[in-house]
N, C-alpha and C positions, 0 to 999 in steps of 0.2 A: 503496502500499499505505500501510497506518495506521503512522506513527510508531511509537506504544508497540508494535506488531509488531515492526519491524524493529528497537527498540532490544531487545527480550525475547530475540530471534533471538541478536543480538549478544551480551549478557550469556551466554545459553546455549553459544553457540560458545567464548567468551572462557574461560568455567570448564571446559567441556567439551574446549577444544583438544588437552590433555597427553594424552588418554585416546582420542581419534579411532583409528580403525582405522588401518590402512594404504589408501591411494584408488590401486590397483594401473594401473588404465589410466587414472587422469585426469593428461590433458595440458597444460592450462589453466586457471591459476586466476587468478580475479577478486577480488580482497580492499580494502576500504575501509579509511580509519584508523582504526579501531574496533581493527584489529590491533595496530597500532604501538602497544608498551606499554614503557617506560622502561628496561626490559632486555630489550626484544626478544624475551621467553622466547613469547607469542603467537604472533608470525610465526614463530620458528621451529620451535614447533612444527607450525604449520601446513605450512611447508614440508619439514618429516623425514618424514612421512606417504608423500606419493606419490613413488613411485619412480622413475616415469616422468615424471615433471615437465617440459616442455618450454619453457614459455609463461609468464611470473607477470607480473600487470597489479595496479597498485596505485594507487588513487586515495586521493591525500589531500584533504579537504576543505578545511582549513582553513588561512590563513596566518600564520604565527609569525612574530614576530623571533628569538626566542629558545625554545628549549625547555630547559626544567630537570630534568637529572637523568637524561636519557639515556645508557643504555651500550651503546654498538655491540660492546663486548666481551664484554656479560655472558652473550649465549644463543650456542651453537651449534649447526648443521644439517650434515646432509651431502645434498645435492642435484647429485647427476654428471649428469644428463642436461639439467640446465637451459641453453636457448640464448638465453633473451631476459628481461630484467626493464624493463618498462616502466613509468615511473611518471610519473602524471599530478597536476600539483600548480599551485597559485597563484606566481607568480613571485617573492613576495615569501617564501617558505617555505624554511626553512634544514634541515628534517627531511630533506630530499633530501641534504645532505651526510652526516648520521647514516646513512640508509639504504647510502650507498654505502661509507661505513666498514664495517657491518653485514654486507655482502654481501662487502667486500674481505677482509675477517677470515675472512670463509667461503670461500674459493677460488674467488669468481664475482668476475672481471676486470672491469675498469670498462668495457670494450669490448664490456661483453653487458648494461649499464644504460645505456637510453635515457631521457631524462627529457624532458615536453613541458610548457612552463611556459604558464598560462595568465593573462590578466587578470582581478583580481580585483577584483569593485565593492565598494564600504562601505570598512569600515577594513581595515587591514593585519592586523589579527586573525583576520577571518572574513571570509566572503562571504555574499550572500543567497542565499536558497534558490534564486533565479531562476537565478544565475549558478550554482549546485551542480549545478542539474538539467542545463542548459547544456553544464557540462565533463564529466558524466557520458554525457550524450546524445551529446558528441563523442569520448568516450573508447570509448564502445560501441562506435560506427560503426568507429571506426579498429580495434579489435579483431576485427571480423568482416571487414575487408578484410585485414588481416593474416593471420589465419586462412585466408581463402581464396586467399590469394595463396601459401599454403605455405610462411611465413616463421616 
């Protein structure tokens, strides 16, 4: 898919996430790093809409030694049926700690949050496109296996 199209969809979803209607039958949601904003408001809005959400997959593309201005307590959501949060990130990414705090603040216990750290190629600040594609492909395969197993 063309990167410009993906970017435009991400911008649209970010802008419109607060006014999205309920996704009553949605049980699995796969989101990228685009929904991780400093106040976690976009992620909170996306998680507050599907009342039957059971599985959340987050794909973090970049590794950062620090993330400035992120406040896990700034936004809240209610997602009572959430059984599992699976985060795929680079091994150096500290955002996973902010996400764990965000979920904990919103009554999602740490035993429901699973993290898979992958090796990052290139600098610690980011990964190459090839490594990103490999990580996404591996995550998609794992997601399919989890869903097939009924977890």
